[in-house]
C-alpha positions in Angstrom: -34.6 28.4 -21.5 -31.7 30.5 -20.4 -31.7 28.8 -17.0 -31.7 25.3 -18.6 -28.7 26.3 -20.8 -26.9 27.7 -17.8 -27.4 24.3 -15.9 -26.2 22.3 -18.9 -23.0 24.5 -19.1 -22.5 24.1 -15.4 -22.7 20.3 -15.7 -20.2 20.3 -18.6 -17.8 22.5 -16.7 -18.1 20.4 -13.5 -17.6 17.2 -15.5 -14.5 18.5 -17.2 -13.1 19.6 -13.8 -13.5 16.0 -12.5 -16.3 16.8 -10.1 -19.2 14.4 -9.8 -22.6 15.9 -9.0 -24.2 14.5 -5.8 -21.2 15.2 -3.5 -18.9 12.5 -4.9 -15.4 13.6 -6.0 -13.6 11.4 -8.5 -10.7 9.6 -7.0 -7.3 10.6 -8.5 -3.9 9.7 -7.2 -2.2 12.6 -5.5 1.4 11.3 -6.1 3.4 9.3 -8.5 6.5 7.1 -8.3 9.3 8.5 -6.1 7.0 11.3 -5.1 4.9 8.7 -3.2 7.8 7.4 -1.1 7.0 7.6 2.5 3.3 8.6 2.0 0.2 6.7 3.1 -1.3 4.9 0.1 -4.9 5.3 1.3 -4.6 9.0 1.9 -3.0 9.5 -1.5 -5.8 7.7 -3.4 -3.6 4.9 -4.6 -6.1 2.1 -5.5 -4.1 -1.2 -5.6 -4.0 -4.9 -6.4 -2.1 -7.6 -4.6 1.2 -8.6 -6.0 1.3 -12.0 -4.3 1.1 -12.9 -0.7 0.8 -15.7 1.9 -1.6 -16.7 4.6 0.1 -17.7 7.8 -1.0 -19.6 10.9 1.4 -19.3 13.8 1.8 -21.8 16.6 0.2 -19.3 19.1 -3.0 -19.3 16.9 -2.3 -15.9 15.4 -3.7 -15.8 11.9 -2.6 -13.2 9.4 -1.9 -12.7 5.7 0.7 -10.3 4.3 1.0 -9.1 0.7 2.8 -6.6 -1.4 0.3 -4.1 -2.9 1.0 -2.3 -6.1 -0.7 0.7 -7.6 -0.5 1.5 -11.3 -2.3 4.8 -10.7 0.5 5.9 -8.3 3.3 3.8 -9.7 4.1 2.7 -6.1 4.1 -0.3 -3.8 3.6 -1.0 -0.1 3.1 -3.9 2.3 -0.3 -4.8 3.8 -1.1 -7.2 6.6 -4.5 -8.5 7.6 -4.6 -9.9 11.1 -7.6 -12.1 11.9 -6.6 -13.3 15.4 -3.9 -11.7 17.5 -4.2 -12.8 21.2 -0.5 -12.5 21.9 1.4 -10.0 24.0 4.0 -8.8 21.5 4.0 -5.9 19.1 4.9 -6.8 15.5 6.6 -4.9 12.7 5.4 -5.0 9.0 7.8 -3.9 6.3 8.1 -3.4 2.6 11.7 -3.9 1.3 13.0 -3.0 -2.1 16.3 -3.7 -3.8 17.7 -2.4 -7.1 19.8 -4.4 -9.6 23.2 -2.6 -10.1 25.3 -4.5 -12.6 24.9 -8.1 -11.4 24.3 -7.3 -7.7 21.1 -6.5 -5.8 21.6 -3.4 -3.6 19.3 -2.5 -0.7 17.2 0.5 -1.7 14.3 1.1 0.8 12.9 -0.5 3.9 9.6 1.0 5.2 8.0 -0.3 8.4 4.9 0.2 10.6 4.5 -1.0 14.1 1.3 -3.0 15.0 0.5 -3.1 18.7 0.1 -6.2 20.7 -3.4 -7.8 20.4 -4.5 -5.6 17.5 -6.5 -7.1 14.6 -7.6 -5.6 11.3 -5.8 -4.1 8.2 -2.4 -2.5 8.5 -0.1 -1.1 5.9 3.3 0.6 5.5 4.0 3.8 3.7 4.8 3.5 0.0 8.0 3.0 -2.0 8.4 3.8 -5.7 7.7 1.1 -8.3 10.6 0.9 -10.8 11.1 -1.7 -13.4 14.6 -2.5 -12.2 13.6 -3.0 -8.6 12.4 -6.0 -6.7 10.1 -6.0 -3.6 9.0 -8.2 -0.8 7.0 -8.1 2.4 8.5 -8.9 5.8 7.3 -9.0 9.4 8.8 -9.4 12.8 7.2 -10.4 16.1 8.8 -8.9 19.1 12.5 -9.4 18.7 12.3 -12.8 17.0 13.9 -11.6 13.7 12.5 -10.7 10.3 10.5 -13.3 8.3 10.1 -12.3 4.7 8.1 -13.5 1.7 9.6 -14.1 -1.7 10.8 -11.4 -4.0 8.6 -10.0 -6.7 9.6 -7.8 -9.6 
């Protein structure tokens, strides 16, 4: 009887501490808002949803989609790109850009990039930026030195 009570108490203590029996640990965000700036969203446990994006097909048959991701758990955003086919010989840059409304003017706030090597396929993402209600955000990409191509702004 005493052993059974001890086990029950141990289960209650572990549940309150956020530990799941069976080797699984509950996922909790490790940062919030401005504290997430410059950090990897996956490593910080920032589950996300897409905040709009576009599927692209380039003349060289490179297929990719890019979206702004937002995490309510971390109160942060970042850019993600999924490249299906990338036979080309140029590296590309993926960026998340934010601006803040000051008076009646949008002012550059943050621009985080990640380099994706030539020919690479898969999922790629930038580090995070804070998600503030008075900011707007967009995703951009650049192939080689061709200049930045950006999606529309989202609030």
